[in-house]
C-alpha positions in Angstrom: 116.6 48.0 -83.3 115.4 51.2 -81.7 116.2 54.5 -83.4 118.8 56.8 -82.0 117.1 59.5 -79.9 119.3 62.3 -81.4 118.4 61.2 -84.9 114.7 61.2 -84.0 114.9 64.9 -82.9 117.5 65.8 -85.5 120.0 67.2 -83.1 123.7 66.5 -82.3 125.0 65.1 -79.1 126.3 68.5 -78.0 122.9 70.2 -78.4 121.8 72.4 -75.5 118.7 71.9 -73.5 117.0 74.7 -75.4 118.0 73.3 -78.8 116.6 69.9 -77.7 113.3 71.5 -76.6 113.0 73.5 -79.8 113.7 70.4 -81.9 111.1 68.4 -80.0 108.4 71.1 -80.3 109.0 71.2 -84.1 108.7 67.4 -84.5 105.7 67.3 -82.2 103.8 70.1 -84.1 104.6 68.4 -87.4 103.2 65.0 -86.2 100.5 66.2 -83.8 97.3 64.1 -83.9 95.2 67.2 -84.4 97.2 68.0 -87.6 97.3 64.5 -88.9 93.9 62.9 -88.0 93.8 59.1 -88.5 97.5 59.0 -89.6 99.0 56.2 -87.6 102.5 56.8 -88.9 102.4 60.4 -87.7 101.1 59.3 -84.4 104.0 56.9 -84.0 106.5 59.6 -84.9 104.8 61.8 -82.3 105.3 59.1 -79.7 108.9 58.5 -80.6 109.7 62.2 -80.4 108.1 62.4 -76.9 110.2 59.4 -75.8 113.4 60.9 -77.1 112.7 64.2 -75.5 111.8 62.6 -72.2 115.3 61.2 -72.0 117.4 63.9 -73.6 115.8 66.7 -71.6 116.8 65.0 -68.4 120.5 65.5 -67.5 120.8 62.2 -65.6 119.0 60.1 -68.2 120.9 61.8 -71.0 124.2 60.9 -69.4 123.1 57.3 -69.1 121.9 57.2 -72.6 125.2 58.7 -73.9 127.1 56.0 -72.1 125.0 52.9 -72.5 122.5 53.7 -75.3 119.0 52.2 -75.1 120.3 49.4 -72.9 120.5 51.8 -70.0 116.7 51.8 -69.8 115.9 48.1 -70.4 114.6 45.7 -67.8 113.2 48.3 -65.5 116.3 50.5 -65.7 114.3 53.6 -64.5 114.8 55.5 -67.7 112.6 56.2 -70.7 108.9 56.0 -70.1 108.3 53.8 -73.2 105.8 56.1 -74.9 105.2 53.7 -77.7 102.7 51.8 -75.5 101.4 54.7 -73.5 98.1 56.6 -73.7 98.5 59.7 -75.9 96.9 61.8 -73.1 99.8 60.8 -70.8 102.2 62.5 -73.2 100.1 65.6 -73.3 99.9 65.6 -69.5 103.7 65.5 -69.2 104.7 67.7 -72.0 101.6 69.7 -72.9 103.2 73.0 -71.8 105.7 72.8 -74.6 103.0 73.3 -77.2 101.9 76.6 -75.7 98.7 77.9 -77.4 99.5 76.2 -80.8 97.0 73.4 -80.0 94.8 75.0 -77.4 97.4 74.3 -74.6 98.0 70.7 -75.6 95.5 69.3 -73.2 94.0 66.4 -75.2 93.4 66.0 -78.9 90.6 65.7 -81.4 89.7 67.2 -84.8 92.3 69.7 -85.8 91.3 73.3 -85.5 87.7 72.4 -84.3 86.0 74.0 -81.5 84.7 70.8 -79.9 88.0 69.9 -78.3 87.5 68.4 -74.8 90.3 68.3 -72.3 91.0 64.9 -70.7 92.1 65.3 -67.1 94.5 63.0 -65.4 93.9 61.8 -61.8 96.3 62.7 -59.1 99.4 60.5 -58.4 100.0 58.5 -55.3 103.3 58.1 -53.6 104.2 55.0 -51.5 107.3 53.7 -49.8 108.4 50.0 -50.2 111.0 48.5 -47.9 113.4 45.9 -49.4 116.2 43.9 -47.9 119.4 43.1 -49.8 118.2 39.6 -50.8 115.1 41.1 -52.5 117.3 43.7 -54.1 119.7 41.0 -55.4 117.2 39.1 -57.5 114.3 41.6 -57.9 110.9 40.9 -56.4 107.2 41.3 -57.0 105.4 43.0 -54.2 101.7 43.1 -53.6 100.8 46.4 -51.9 97.5 47.6 -50.6 96.8 51.2 -51.5 93.8 53.5 -51.0 92.9 55.2 -54.2 90.1 57.5 -55.3 87.6 55.9 -57.7 84.3 57.0 -59.1 81.4 56.1 -56.8 78.9 53.6 -58.1 75.9 55.4 -59.5 77.6 58.8 -60.0 76.6 60.7 -63.1 78.1 63.8 -64.8 76.8 66.5 -67.0 78.5 69.1 -69.2 80.1 71.9 -67.3 78.0 75.1 -67.6 81.0 77.4 -67.3 83.2 76.0 -70.1 80.6 74.0 -72.1 82.7 70.9 -71.8 85.9 72.4 -73.1 87.8 72.2 -69.8 89.2 75.7 -70.3 88.0 79.2 -70.6 89.2 82.3 -72.4 89.8 85.4 -70.4 90.2 88.9 -72.0 92.4 91.4 -70.1 92.9 95.1 -71.0 96.6 96.0 -70.8 98.7 98.9 -71.9 99.5 96.9 -75.0 95.8 96.4 -75.8 93.3 93.6 -75.2 95.0 90.2 -74.5 93.3 86.8 -74.4 94.6 84.0 -72.3 93.3 80.4 -72.0 93.1 79.0 -68.5 91.8 75.8 -66.8 88.1 76.0 -66.0 87.7 76.9 -62.3 84.4 75.1 -62.1 85.3 71.6 -63.4 89.1 71.9 -63.0 89.6 71.1 -66.6 87.4 67.9 -66.8 84.7 69.5 -68.9 82.2 67.7 -66.7 80.6 68.4 -63.4 78.7 66.1 -61.0 75.0 65.6 -61.8 74.1 63.0 -59.3 76.4 62.4 -56.3 75.9 59.1 -54.4 75.9 59.1 -50.6 79.3 59.0 -49.0 81.2 60.3 -52.1 83.1 63.7 -52.2 82.2 66.8 -54.2 83.5 65.1 -57.4 81.6 61.9 -56.9 84.7 60.0 -55.7 85.2 57.5 -52.9 88.3 56.0 -51.3 88.8 52.3 -52.1 91.5 49.9 -51.0 93.0 47.8 -53.8 96.0 45.5 -54.1 98.6 46.6 -56.6 101.3 44.3 -58.0 104.7 46.1 -58.3 107.5 44.4 -60.2 110.8 45.7 -58.8 113.9 45.0 -60.9 117.2 43.8 -59.4 119.8 46.3 -58.2 117.6 49.1 -57.1 119.1 51.6 -54.6 117.7 53.5 -51.7 115.6 56.4 -52.8 115.0 55.2 -56.4 111.5 55.9 -57.7 109.6 53.5 -59.9 106.3 54.3 -61.6 103.3 52.1 -61.9 101.2 53.7 -64.7 97.5 54.1 -64.3 97.2 52.8 -60.7 96.8 56.2 -59.0 93.6 58.1 -58.3 91.0 58.1 -61.0 90.0 61.4 -62.6 86.5 62.8 -62.0 84.1 62.5 -65.0 84.0 59.8 -67.6 86.7 61.1 -70.0 89.6 61.2 -67.5 92.6 58.9 -67.2 94.0 57.6 -63.9 97.1 58.9 -62.2 100.2 56.9 -61.4 101.8 55.4 -58.4 105.3 56.6 -57.6 107.1 53.9 -55.6 110.0 55.0 -53.5 112.5 52.3 -52.5 113.8 52.1 -48.9 116.7 49.8 -48.4 116.7 47.8 -45.1 120.3 47.6 -43.7 121.8 44.1 -43.5 123.1 42.9 -40.2 126.6 42.0 -41.5 126.9 43.2 -45.1 127.4 46.9 -46.0 126.5 48.1 -49.5 128.6 50.5 -51.6 127.0 50.8 -55.1 126.9 47.2 -56.5 129.7 46.0 -54.1 129.2 44.5 -50.7 131.6 44.8 -47.7 132.1 42.3 -44.9 134.2 42.8 -41.8 136.0 39.6 -40.8 137.9 39.5 -37.5 140.5 36.8 -36.9 142.7 36.0 -33.9 146.4 36.5 -33.8 147.2 32.8 -33.9 144.9 32.4 -36.9 146.7 35.3 -38.7 150.0 33.7 -38.0 149.2 30.0 -38.8 146.4 30.5 -41.3 142.8 29.1 -41.1 139.5 28.8 -43.0 136.5 30.9 -42.1 132.8 30.7 -43.0 131.2 34.0 -43.9 127.7 35.1 -44.9 126.8 36.1 -48.5 123.4 36.9 -50.0 123.2 33.5 -51.6 124.3 31.5 -48.5 127.5 30.8 -46.5 130.9 30.3 -48.2 134.2 29.2 -46.8 137.3 31.3 -47.5 141.0 30.5 -46.8 143.1 32.8 -44.7 146.8 32.3 -45.6 149.6 32.1 -43.1 151.0 35.4 -42.1 147.9 37.4 -43.1 148.2 41.1 -42.2 145.5 43.1 -40.6 143.7 45.2 -43.2 144.1 42.6 -46.0 141.2 42.6 -48.4 139.8 39.5 -50.1 137.6 39.9 -53.2 134.8 37.4 -54.0 133.9 38.3 -57.6 130.3 38.3 -58.6 129.0 38.0 -55.0 127.7 41.5 -54.9 124.5 43.0 -56.4 123.5 43.3 -60.0 123.6 46.7 -61.6 120.1 48.1 -62.2 121.2 48.7 -65.8 122.1 45.0 -66.1 125.8 45.7 -66.6 127.2 42.8 -64.5 127.4 42.1 -60.8 129.5 43.7 -58.1 131.8 41.9 -55.8 131.9 41.0 -52.1 135.0 42.5 -50.4 136.1 40.8 -47.2 138.1 43.1 -44.9 140.4 41.1 -42.6 141.2 42.6 -39.2 143.5 40.8 -36.7 142.0 41.0 -33.2 144.5 41.9 -30.5 143.6 40.7 -27.0 143.5 43.3 -24.3 144.2 40.9 -21.4 146.9 38.2 -21.3 147.8 35.5 -18.8 151.2 35.5 -17.2 152.4 32.7 -19.5 151.2 34.6 -22.6 152.9 37.7 -21.5 156.1 35.8 -21.0 155.9 34.3 -24.4 155.4 37.7 -26.2 158.1 39.3 -24.1 160.5 36.6 -25.3 159.4 37.3 -28.9 159.7 41.1 -28.8 163.2 41.2 -30.0 162.9 38.2 -32.3 163.6 39.2 -35.9 160.7 37.2 -37.2 158.3 39.4 -35.2 159.7 42.7 -36.3 157.6 44.6 -39.0 159.2 44.1 -42.4 156.6 45.1 -45.1 157.4 44.1 -48.7 156.4 46.0 -51.8 153.3 43.9 -52.1 152.1 45.1 -48.7 150.1 48.2 -49.5 149.8 51.2 -47.2 146.5 52.3 -45.7 146.2 55.2 -48.2 146.9 52.8 -51.2 144.1 50.5 -49.9 141.7 53.4 -49.7 142.6 54.5 -53.2 142.1 51.0 -54.6 138.7 50.8 -52.8 137.4 53.9 -54.5 139.0 53.4 -58.0 
């Protein structure tokens, strides 16, 4: 069973953002790989603290975690990044700014306190849009997408950067009214890689990179919504030099509207029109669902605006907390043109007591129906 994120950081559920950040920095500094070389237990604690901070520092993820616990991020729930299985440099890339100058800016790790630290640069991320219909969203789907990503050209070689001597950063001294101040900044020559191109193959860019088309498999969980972003780790652009790590692909979901079904969260809505005789006498109707057609019974005397609920015929929650329903909204179709005989019939029925409106307590008003729909 996974440890509680609040216990990992040693804070309460009412902790402020600043208190959470301060607690994470304390834990991270204590268990930093530079401070504990070769200590696997400390490295594991470092990763757990990063995972806890990644969730609790994000208001939306924190709210989900407070409500559902770790289950909110299982099965592709779009939550915690799962730092337990990630490259350590990915953590530094995301949270390195928190360490400030305590560990040379947090960009990479090596022997604690040594001067041979070399920054590992992460390649840039890619962003793609994937279109899904409701059937694909219902069950989840695996998509194979062709992407163009930057990779190191065959035959490219690198040498140590002359400006930073392979450190990836340079120290600058500035005279201020408070005295001389030193700041550490990314090397402007190698952009933090610590390496620069020695031999650049024909057709590659200034960093020895070329664009290459590759097919990437993307596993999309059930229940995703329009605009949700998924991350495919390590499939973005490669980083220049030999000590870099690839960027990621951010996948933006675009939902294709269904011809007959309208989505509202995990519920689906279907507009069903029936004739006046069908409303009076009752009938059966066949309607579309995402799993095929189903037949529903329309009772005698069905009123326009009646709502039928087909439980479990909606979409699964992305957090795997059950399925939504399919709501069938019945509307009685009133003809605009009538024959002479039809008009005569309805004229005879106008004053018939059986045709006069007489709603019972079970017949809800329009406002009550709207209230039920959103509750």
